[in-house]
One Martini backbone bead per residue (centre of mass of N, CA, C, O) as a GRO file, in nm:
protein
  103
    1MET     BB    1   2.506  -8.648  -2.416
    2ASN     BB    2   2.261  -8.843  -2.434
    3GLU     BB    3   2.200  -9.143  -2.291
    4VAL     BB    4   2.065  -9.283  -2.532
    5PHE     BB    5   2.281  -9.213  -2.746
    6ARG     BB    6   2.518  -9.339  -2.599
    7GLU     BB    7   2.400  -9.630  -2.590
    8LEU     BB    8   2.363  -9.660  -2.892
    9GLN     BB    9   2.658  -9.634  -2.968
   10VAL     BB   10   2.759  -9.875  -2.805
   11SER     BB   11   2.585 -10.090  -2.945
   12LEU     BB   12   2.674 -10.042  -3.240
   13GLU     BB   13   2.985 -10.080  -3.191
   14ALA     BB   14   2.919 -10.386  -3.083
   15GLY     BB   15   2.688 -10.504  -3.286
   16THR     BB   16   2.414 -10.409  -3.145
   17PRO     BB   17   2.101 -10.392  -3.128
   18ALA     BB   18   1.841 -10.134  -3.101
   19VAL     BB   19   1.571  -9.970  -2.931
   20VAL     BB   20   1.377  -9.680  -3.010
   21ALA     BB   21   1.172  -9.471  -2.805
   22THR     BB   22   0.941  -9.211  -2.917
   23VAL     BB   23   0.775  -8.939  -2.841
   24ALA     BB   24   0.557  -8.795  -3.083
   25ALA     BB   25   0.278  -8.761  -2.914
   26THR     BB   26   0.036  -8.556  -2.731
   27ARG     BB   27  -0.256  -8.584  -2.507
   28GLY     BB   28  -0.284  -8.423  -2.253
   29SER     BB   29  -0.191  -8.588  -1.970
   30THR     BB   30   0.159  -8.656  -1.937
   31PRO     BB   31   0.474  -8.760  -1.826
   32ARG     BB   32   0.566  -8.688  -2.123
   33ARG     BB   33   0.706  -8.545  -2.397
   34ALA     BB   34   0.783  -8.478  -2.687
   35GLY     BB   35   1.105  -8.658  -2.734
   36ALA     BB   36   1.106  -8.876  -2.555
   37ARG     BB   37   1.342  -9.138  -2.451
   38MET     BB   38   1.411  -9.496  -2.518
   39LEU     BB   39   1.614  -9.778  -2.455
   40VAL     BB   40   1.610 -10.119  -2.594
   41ARG     BB   41   1.719 -10.421  -2.529
   42ALA     BB   42   1.721 -10.763  -2.598
   43ASP     BB   43   1.713 -10.823  -2.270
   44GLY     BB   44   1.514 -10.562  -2.163
   45SER     BB   45   1.683 -10.347  -2.112
   46SER     BB   46   1.720  -9.995  -2.004
   47CYS     BB   47   1.707  -9.644  -2.106
   48GLY     BB   48   1.542  -9.421  -2.000
   49THR     BB   49   1.219  -9.240  -2.056
   50ILE     BB   50   0.842  -9.221  -2.104
   51GLY     BB   51   0.713  -9.252  -1.773
   52GLY     BB   52   0.638  -9.524  -1.691
   53GLY     BB   53   0.479  -9.786  -1.608
   54CYS     BB   54   0.234  -9.925  -1.807
   55GLY     BB   55   0.313  -9.763  -2.059
   56GLU     BB   56   0.609  -9.853  -2.071
   57ALA     BB   57   0.550 -10.158  -2.082
   58GLU     BB   58   0.410 -10.151  -2.362
   59VAL     BB   59   0.665 -10.050  -2.512
   60ILE     BB   60   0.854 -10.285  -2.442
   61VAL     BB   61   0.693 -10.499  -2.589
   62ALA     BB   62   0.724 -10.362  -2.870
   63ALA     BB   63   1.033 -10.367  -2.870
   64MET     BB   64   1.064 -10.675  -2.865
   65GLU     BB   65   0.921 -10.712  -3.135
   66ALA     BB   66   1.124 -10.542  -3.297
   67HIS     BB   67   1.361 -10.729  -3.246
   68GLU     BB   68   1.235 -10.969  -3.400
   69ASP     BB   69   1.121 -10.808  -3.689
   70GLY     BB   70   1.233 -10.495  -3.746
   71ARG     BB   71   0.974 -10.326  -3.711
   72PRO     BB   72   0.815 -10.052  -3.708
   73ARG     BB   73   0.613  -9.855  -3.465
   74LEU     BB   74   0.296  -9.744  -3.337
   75VAL     BB   75   0.218  -9.649  -3.002
   76ARG     BB   76  -0.072  -9.639  -2.810
   77VAL     BB   77  -0.098  -9.457  -2.501
   78ASP     BB   78  -0.359  -9.503  -2.269
   79LEU     BB   79  -0.430  -9.277  -1.977
   80THR     BB   80  -0.763  -9.262  -1.922
   81ASN     BB   81  -0.829  -9.577  -1.859
   82PRO     BB   82  -0.886  -9.807  -1.639
   83LEU     BB   83  -0.737 -10.139  -1.636
   84ASP     BB   84  -0.747 -10.394  -1.430
   85GLY     BB   85  -0.667 -10.170  -1.192
   86ASP     BB   86  -0.512  -9.965  -1.319
   87ASP     BB   87  -0.319  -9.666  -1.257
   88LYS     BB   88  -0.434  -9.395  -1.472
   89ILE     BB   89  -0.379  -9.061  -1.385
   90CYS     BB   90  -0.313  -8.865  -1.624
   91GLY     BB   91  -0.530  -8.859  -1.897
   92GLY     BB   92  -0.371  -8.938  -2.156
   93VAL     BB   93  -0.193  -8.946  -2.480
   94MET     BB   94   0.052  -9.158  -2.646
   95ASP     BB   95   0.278  -9.148  -2.914
   96VAL     BB   96   0.503  -9.425  -3.004
   97PHE     BB   97   0.807  -9.462  -3.157
   98VAL     BB   98   0.933  -9.776  -3.283
   99GLU     BB   99   1.292  -9.857  -3.337
  100ARG     BB  100   1.520 -10.051  -3.507
  101LEU     BB  101   1.878 -10.057  -3.461
  102ALA     BB  102   2.152 -10.137  -3.678
  103PRO     BB  103   2.486 -10.187  -3.777
   0.00000   0.00000   0.00000
């Protein structure tokens, strides 16, 4: 069983919500392909990866918002243009579906 699904099962069995972030689509060069998943707990800890770096940090922020309001969202992670000195060397775009799952 995949690490993310195993951790999701543990969280739900413990009565604890978790947020799952799934790469839904990619364009250009990205660190992970569609289907890559990451689980984010309410304390901000995570398992799995959607690629790391500033793109993953953007998704973690959205996951924490989903923990707060319970609403799913689609996050566009643009890795094409460096902003504020960030090194976004991949050159692609990922759409990541973020969803809170509760027991």
